[in-house]
Every structure is written in C-alpha cells, then in structure tokens.
C-alpha positions in Angstrom: 6.7 -21.4 -9.4 7.6 -19.0 -12.6 10.9 -19.6 -14.1 12.4 -16.0 -13.6 11.4 -16.8 -9.5 12.7 -19.7 -9.6 16.5 -18.2 -11.3 16.2 -15.5 -9.1 15.9 -17.5 -5.7 19.4 -19.6 -6.7 21.3 -16.5 -8.4 20.6 -15.2 -4.2 21.8 -19.2 -2.9 17.9 -19.0 -1.2 17.5 -22.0 -2.5 19.9 -23.8 -0.9 18.9 -22.3 2.2 16.3 -24.9 3.8 16.0 -25.1 7.5 18.7 -28.1 7.0 20.1 -27.6 10.3 16.0 -28.1 11.6 15.4 -31.7 12.2 12.5 -33.5 10.8 10.4 -33.5 14.1 11.2 -30.0 14.3 10.0 -28.5 11.4 6.8 -31.0 11.7 6.0 -29.2 14.5 5.5 -25.7 12.6 2.5 -24.3 11.3 1.9 -24.9 8.0 3.6 -22.8 5.7 1.3 -20.5 4.0 2.7 -18.2 1.0 0.9 -16.3 -1.6 2.2 -14.3 -4.9 -0.5 -12.3 -6.7 -0.5 -8.8 -6.8 -4.5 -8.9 -6.2 -6.0 -7.9 -3.0 -7.1 -11.0 -1.3 -10.7 -11.4 0.4 -10.8 -10.4 4.5 -10.0 -13.5 6.3 -12.9 -14.0 8.8 -11.9 -15.6 12.2 -13.5 -18.9 12.2 -13.3 -19.4 16.0 -12.9 -17.0 18.9 -13.8 -13.3 19.8 -15.2 -11.9 16.3 -14.1 -8.7 14.6 -14.1 -7.1 11.6 -10.9 -8.2 9.5 -9.4 -5.6 7.3 -8.7 -5.4 3.9 -4.6 -5.7 2.9 -4.3 -3.3 -0.5 -3.0 -5.9 -3.3 -1.7 -8.0 -0.2 -3.2 -10.7 1.8 -3.7 -11.9 5.6 -1.4 -14.8 7.3 -3.3 -17.7 8.4 -3.0 -19.0 12.0 -3.5 -22.3 14.0 -4.4 -22.6 17.5 -2.2 -24.7 19.7 -3.5 -24.9 23.5 -4.5 -21.7 23.6 -1.9 -20.1 21.9 -2.4 -18.2 18.5 0.7 -19.8 15.8 1.8 -18.0 12.6 5.4 -18.8 10.5 6.4 -15.8 8.5 9.6 -17.0 6.0 12.0 -14.4 5.4 13.2 -15.3 1.4 13.6 -13.4 -2.1 10.8 -12.7 -3.6 9.3 -11.4 -7.1 6.9 -8.8 -6.9 4.7 -7.6 -10.0 4.9 -3.7 -9.1 2.5 -2.8 -12.0 1.5 -4.7 -15.0 4.7 -5.4 -17.1 6.7 -4.5 -14.6 8.8 -6.8 -11.5 11.1 -6.5 -9.2 13.2 -8.8 -7.5 13.2 -7.9 -3.9 13.3 -9.2 -0.2 10.0 -9.9 2.0 7.8 -12.9 3.7 6.0 -16.0 2.3 6.0 -15.1 -1.3 5.8 -11.3 -1.0 7.1 -8.0 -0.4 5.5 -6.5 2.2 4.8 -9.5 3.8 1.3 -10.9 4.9 -0.6 -8.8 7.0 -0.9 -10.4 11.1 -4.6 -10.0 12.7 -5.3 -10.8 16.1 -7.4 -9.6 19.5 -6.4 -8.1 22.3 -5.2 -10.5 24.9 -4.5 -13.1 22.0 -1.0 -15.2 23.2 0.9 -15.2 19.9 3.8 -17.4 18.8 5.7 -16.6 15.7 8.3 -18.8 14.2 10.2 -17.0 12.1 12.3 -18.8 9.2 15.2 -17.5 7.7 15.7 -18.0 4.0 17.7 -15.2 2.9 21.4 -15.2 2.0 22.1 -12.8 5.2 21.3 -12.9 9.2 18.0 -11.1 9.9 15.7 -10.5 13.0 11.8 -9.3 13.0 10.7 -5.8 15.3 7.0 -5.9 16.3 6.8 -2.2 15.7 4.8 -0.2 18.5 4.1 -3.7 20.3 4.3 -4.2 24.1 6.3 -7.2 24.5 9.1 -8.6 26.8 12.4 -6.8 26.2 13.7 -10.1 24.6 11.1 -10.4 22.2 12.2 -7.1 20.7 13.5 -8.3 17.9 16.9 -6.4 17.3 19.8 -7.9 16.3 23.0 -8.3 19.1 21.2 -6.1 21.7 17.6 -8.0 22.4 18.7 -11.3 20.3 21.6 -13.3 18.7 20.9 -13.0 15.0 18.8 -15.3 13.0 21.0 -16.9 11.0 20.3 -18.2 7.2 18.3 -21.5 7.5 17.8 -21.2 11.0 14.1 -20.4 12.8 13.4 -18.2 16.2 10.3 -18.1 17.8 8.6 -15.0 19.0 6.1 -15.0 22.0 4.2 -12.5 24.0 0.8 -10.9 24.6 -1.2 -8.7 22.3 -1.9 -6.6 25.2 -3.2 -2.9 23.2 -5.6 -3.1 20.4 -4.1 -0.6 17.7 -2.6 -0.2 13.9 1.3 -1.7 14.3 4.1 -3.5 11.7 7.2 -5.6 11.8 10.3 -5.3 9.9 14.3 -6.7 10.5 16.9 -4.8 12.8 19.8 -7.0 11.3 21.2 -4.9 8.0 18.0 -2.2 8.2 19.0 -0.1 5.2 19.7 -3.2 2.7 16.4 -5.2 4.2 14.4 -2.2 4.5 15.2 -0.8 1.0 14.8 -4.5 -0.3 11.3 -4.4 0.8 11.0 -6.3 3.9 8.2 -5.3 6.1 4.5 -5.9 7.0 1.6 -4.8 8.6 0.3 -5.6 12.1 -3.6 -5.2 13.4 -4.7 -5.9 17.0 -8.8 -5.8 17.0 -10.2 -4.7 20.4 -11.5 -7.6 22.7 -14.6 -5.6 24.2 -16.3 -2.3 22.7 -14.0 0.5 23.2 -15.7 3.9 23.1 -12.7 5.4 21.1 -12.6 2.7 18.6 -16.0 2.9 16.3 -17.1 0.1 14.3 -16.7 0.3 10.7 -17.8 -1.2 7.6 -14.7 -1.2 5.6 -11.3 -1.6 7.2 -7.9 -1.4 4.8 -4.7 -1.1 5.5 -1.0 -0.3 3.0 2.2 0.6 3.6 4.1 3.5 2.4 7.8 2.6 0.7 9.8 3.0 -2.2 12.9 1.9 -4.3 15.4 3.0 -6.5 15.3 0.7 -9.7 17.0 1.6 -12.6 14.7 2.0 -15.5 15.2 -1.7 -17.4 16.5 -3.4 -14.2 15.3 -5.4 -11.4 16.8 -5.1 -8.3 16.6 -2.0 -6.3 19.7 -0.2 -5.4 20.4 -0.2 -1.7 23.0 2.1 -0.9 20.8 5.5 -2.2 20.9 8.3 0.1 19.0 11.0 -1.3 15.6 10.1 -3.3 14.4 6.9 -4.5 12.7 6.8 -8.3 9.6 4.4 -7.1 7.2 5.6 -4.6 4.9 2.5 -3.5 1.9 1.5 -1.5 2.4 -2.2 -0.5 5.4 -2.1 -3.0 3.2 -1.1 -6.1 3.1 1.6 -8.0 -0.2 3.2 -10.1 -1.6 2.3 -12.1 -1.3 -0.9 -10.5 -2.6 0.1 -7.0 -5.9 -1.6 -6.3 -9.2 0.7 -5.9 -10.5 1.6 -2.3 -14.3 0.4 -3.0 -16.8 1.2 -0.3 -20.9 1.5 -0.5 -22.5 5.0 0.0 -22.8 5.9 3.7 -20.6 3.6 4.6 -17.9 4.2 7.5 -14.2 3.5 5.8 -10.8 3.4 7.8 -7.6 3.5 6.2 -4.6 2.6 8.3 -1.4 3.4 7.0 2.2 3.3 7.9 5.4 4.5 6.4 8.4 2.7 6.4 10.1 4.8 3.2 12.7 7.3 3.5 10.4 10.1 4.0 7.0 12.0 5.2 4.1 12.0 2.7 0.9 14.0 2.5 -1.8 11.7 2.0 -5.0 13.3 0.7 -8.1 12.3 0.0 -10.8 14.0 -2.4 -14.3 14.9 -1.8 -14.3 13.9 1.7 -12.8 14.7 5.0 -11.6 12.6 7.4 -10.0 12.2 11.0 -7.2 10.7 12.7 -8.5 8.2 15.0 -5.2 6.2 15.6 -1.6 5.8 15.8 0.9 3.0 16.4 0.4 4.7 20.1 -3.0 3.4 20.7 -6.5 5.6 19.8 -6.6 9.3 19.7 -9.0 11.0 22.5 -12.0 11.8 20.5 -11.8 15.6 21.8 -8.6 15.9 20.2 -9.7 15.0 16.5 -10.5 17.4 14.1 -11.6 17.4 10.3 -9.0 17.1 7.4 -8.5 16.4 4.1 -4.6 15.9 4.0 -2.5 13.9 6.6 0.8 13.8 6.7 2.6 10.6 7.7 6.2 10.7 9.3 8.9 7.9 8.7 8.4 4.9 11.1 5.0 6.6 12.3 1.2 4.6 11.4 -2.0 7.1 11.1 -5.3 5.7 11.4 -8.2 7.7 9.5 -11.9 7.3 9.1 -14.3 9.0 6.8 -17.9 8.1 5.9 -18.4 8.0 2.3 -21.4 10.5 1.6 -19.9 11.5 -2.2 -20.9 9.1 -4.8 -18.3 8.8 -7.5 -14.3 8.1 -8.0 -12.6 9.6 -5.6 -8.3 10.3 -5.8 -6.6 8.9 -2.7 -3.0 9.9 -3.3 0.7 11.7 -1.7 0.4 15.2 -2.4 4.0 15.1 -2.8 4.3 16.1 -6.8 6.7 13.8 -7.7 5.9 10.9 -5.5 2.7 10.5 -8.0 5.3 9.6 -11.0 7.4 6.3 -11.9 10.9 5.9 -13.1 11.8 9.6 -12.4 15.4 10.8 -12.2 16.9 13.9 -10.7 18.9 14.5 -14.4 15.6 15.0 -16.3 15.8 18.2 -17.5 13.2 21.2 -18.3 12.9 21.4 -22.2 9.4 23.8 -21.9 9.9 25.9 -24.5 12.3 24.1 -26.3 11.9 23.9 -30.1 13.6 20.4 -30.7 12.5 19.5 -34.2 15.5 20.6 -36.2 17.7 18.5 -33.6 14.7 15.7 -33.8 15.3 15.0 -38.0 19.0 14.9 -37.1 18.9 12.3 -34.2 16.1 10.2 -36.3 18.7 9.9 -39.4 20.6 8.0 -36.6 18.0 6.5 -34.2 14.8 5.7 -36.2 11.6 6.2 -34.1 13.6 8.7 -31.6 10.8 11.0 -29.9 11.6 14.4 -28.1 9.8 14.8 -24.8 8.7 17.3 -22.7 8.8 20.6 -24.9 5.4 21.8 -24.1 5.5 19.8 -20.6 4.9 16.1 -19.5 1.6 14.8 -19.7 1.9 13.6 -23.4 4.0 10.9 -21.6 1.2 9.3 -20.0 -0.6 8.8 -23.9 2.6 7.6 -25.1 1.9 3.9 -24.3 3.5 2.8 -27.5 7.3 5.0 -26.5 10.3 2.7 -26.8 11.6 1.7 -22.8 14.0 -0.7 -21.4 12.1 -3.9 -21.2 10.9 -4.2 -17.3 10.2 -0.6 -17.0 7.3 0.9 -15.3 6.0 3.9 -17.5 6.7 7.1 -15.9 3.1 8.1 -15.4 -0.5 7.0 -16.9 -3.1 4.5 -16.6 -6.6 4.4 -18.4 -9.1 6.4 -16.9 -12.9 6.9 -18.3 -11.9 10.5 -20.3 -8.0 9.3 -21.6 -5.1 8.5 -19.7 -4.2 9.7 -16.2 -1.0 11.9 -16.1 -0.5 10.0 -12.6 2.0 7.3 -11.3 3.0 6.0 -7.8 1.7 6.8 -4.6 -2.0 7.6 -6.0 -5.3 5.2 -6.5 -9.2 5.6 -6.4 -11.8 5.4 -3.6 -14.9 4.1 -5.9 -18.0 5.2 -3.9 -21.2 3.8 -4.9 -24.8 3.7 -3.9 -25.3 0.3 -5.0 -22.0 -1.6 -4.2 -23.2 -4.4 -1.9 -22.0 -4.8 1.6 -18.9 -6.6 2.0 -17.9 -6.7 -2.0 -14.5 -5.5 -2.5 -14.7 -5.8 -6.4 -14.4 -2.9 -9.1 -17.6 -1.7 -9.6 -15.7 0.0 -12.7 -15.6 4.1 -13.8 -18.0 6.1 -12.2 -20.9 7.3 -14.7 -22.2 11.3 -13.0 -25.5 12.5 -13.7 -26.1 14.6 -16.5 -24.9 18.0 -15.9 -22.4 17.3 -13.2 -19.1 16.8 -15.4 -16.6 19.9 -16.2 -17.4 20.8 -20.2 -15.9 22.5 -22.9 -16.8 26.1 -23.2 -18.9 26.8 -26.7 -20.5 30.0 -26.0 -24.1 28.6 -24.4 -24.7 26.1 -21.5 -25.8 22.9 -22.6 -29.2 21.8 -21.9 -28.0 19.2 -18.9 -26.2 22.0 -17.2 -28.8 24.1 -17.9 -31.6 22.0 -16.6 -29.2 20.9 -13.5 -28.9 24.7 -12.6 -32.4 25.1 -11.9 -33.1 21.8 -10.9 -30.2 20.9 -7.7 -31.9 17.5 -7.3 -30.7 16.4 -10.4 -27.5 15.1 -9.1 -25.9 18.4 -7.7 -25.8 18.7 -4.2 -26.3 22.6 -3.0 -26.6 21.9 0.6 -24.2 21.5 2.7 -24.5 18.1 4.8 -22.4 17.5 7.6 -20.9 13.5 7.4 -22.3 11.5 10.8 -19.0 10.7 12.1 -20.0 8.9 14.8 -20.3 11.4 17.8 -16.4 12.0 17.0 -16.5 14.9 15.0 -16.0 18.3 17.2 -19.1 21.0 17.6 -17.9 24.3 17.6 
C-alpha cells in the first residue's frame, strides 16, 4: 500500500473500521478478500469449473474471484476508500470496492445461486443494490426500505438466484448522492447457461461504466454536492489518455457492454463500423427490433449491450459525442478568447508572473500540445495524448478500438499505432497527387476499400 493511500485511509477513519464487531470465527468463514489497485486492464477470469462461458474484459479493471460452497457461488465485496489513478500523473481519492473505483466486475451463470458478503469499511453506513436483477424484495439493497443499513464495521449477506442472463450493475442506495459521486459502483454480467438464439457468441466482450466527477484542478477529493455539470467525464473512473484501447482481431465479433451511472446521457459513437443494440438491462433485444447505428445514446441508469464485426483494420475512435465530455478539468467560467489580441497584456503580466502564457486566442487545440504548461499538482491535462501524427486534442470519455489482421485471438495487448497502406492517409495538397495516392486511385486493391461490403452480423441484420 502506498503512503498516499495509507494517509487517505487514516484521514477518513477507515483504517480504524476493521470488522471489530465480528468475531474471529465469523471472519474465518468469509471468502478470502481479493483486492486490486492497478489501473491496467486485467486479463479475463476464465472459470475453473462449471458451465463454460466466454469471460468479459473490464476496461481498466478486473473480475472478482469467487469460491464454491455447497453449490453456492460466494463473493466478498468490501466498501472502502480507495485511491484511483484517473490518468497518468493524476489520482483521485474516491470510495469504491476491493481497492478500486469502480469495484470489480462480478460474473455468474444464469441459474447460479449467489451469496455476496458485503463488508463496510466506509466512515458511514451503506448498502448494495443489484441493479436490474430479479430477486427477493429483501435482497434489493435499499436502505430503510428493504433492509437495515450496513453500519461501519459490519458485514451483511445477500443471497439470490441469478435468474436471467444479461448486463447489470451494482451501487449503493444509501446517501446515494455522496456515495455515487465518490465512485461507488460496479459491473455485473450473468452469462446464459444454455444457448440462446438472441445472444450470439462473441470473440471479445468488453465492459465499462460511465461515471463523472467534480474535482477542482489541484485537488484530489470530488465535490459531492455539485448539481450542475461535472468537470471530469470518465469510463471506469479513467479519463483519456488514461483509458485503455479496446483491441480486436480483424473479422472478430466484438460486444461492448456499457452502463451509465453519471448524471446525464451519453451518445457513444464508434468510428468506421456499424453496431447494433443487442441487449439492455431488461434483457436481450429481439433480433427483429435491431437496426444498425454508429451512435448509441445511453441514458442515466441504463445499460446498453452493443455488438459489431471488426471488419475494418485501423485505429478507430470510440467516444461520447457530447463535445465537452471529451475534455478534462473544464469549468463554467472559462471565457471565449478567440480573436482577442493578448500580446500587450501578456508582456505586462509576465513582468509580474514569469512564464505566463496566453490561451484561447485562436481556439483551444494548442492546449493538447502544451505538455510543459504550468498547472496545479495532481491535475489532469485538459486534453491531449500522444498519437502517431502528433497530439490528440481529446480527453475525458475517449478511447480507441484497435483492429488488426494479425492480432492473436485472446490477446488483449496494445498492438501500437496502426501503419496504414501507402496512399490511404489524408495529406497536404501541394498542387499534384503524390505517386502513392495516384497509384491507389488506379489500383483499388492497394489497401483501399471501394466495394460496399455488408458485415456479417450473424443473421441479426435486418434485410430489406
């Protein structure tokens, strides 16, 4: 444990909230506690026994191990303060589960009896709601309505049968505005036990949650009473350039499961491909109701399961299409300085503040290249990650789907930047066509797709 995280735990009082009210024999009966604090995308957790399924990959996250106890699948969640690296060089002091925010993904199989032990190491009471599940009313996790609160230091048990396959999530229903704004949430996937014609087999299955924070530049603890727009829009509590790429082999079928626990809707847009909504938190969508989209809007509290065939090689953007959701550390009081000549003012200010820089006179794109621009410590850059052609003017809810013809099956390592065939990249006009572009125009087989090819969606595409 780092000294930074230890100091945070001590400040919140969580370190003194060990389960002192639980006997040693009771503690010995709990499943072994698994914790994870790396921001890397962990390898999928392949089931050691029971029905086979293709496990999911949690973007910048991991899957919670379980144990079998007389036919019951047992998990142990610990609600606790965590320190989350949201991007390289920028960390936030959040609340989460088992060392991270969001907490670990829970994977089960339809029909499994599941027992979940939840230990509270927060400085206040909590509960866990299993969003979208069909379960007994007393297991629904609403503090004061369906159960007593889980007080600090206490462990509660939830037990129910995972009755239907689908995409779900978990989060508190206790001091919800604070606890959700601090990062308490996690993903849940129930795999089908038997083949279901509505649920196609996929080669890669990615999951992540949409969440948001209001963290003042230079600070590390979110403001939990913000009622307007937040300033950090994240996937699994990461912001670009900290969000990992989604990797696929060309022609593989890819599923992306997304849940929205932020405070607004997000139109998620994929470049270079069409996708279909094949499921929601209510279950699989009927095949006859599906149509191709390149942007899927996901409202607050909703889950969406999208699928596409990775036909086109390259590095394809995947992002929220709300423009200010692809920037970091934004504020409501930033003036528009386009067209304002600031040179005279800059000279005067630099006499008082050496190194002062004027911003925004010709737009904000240059901000992404100003790596050396002074900023408060522990502040995410407004935008910018290193791309193959210079700085990427993006931040927040942005990542890249990397499709490669030679990416090994089951390999989730970043293949690096795409190297396009000659003549297939936009170029500066100098008065004549370069040789590569001229050749490509007369030889379409040279890496240029000229025929419209309808992707094989496994019988799900609507024919007209």
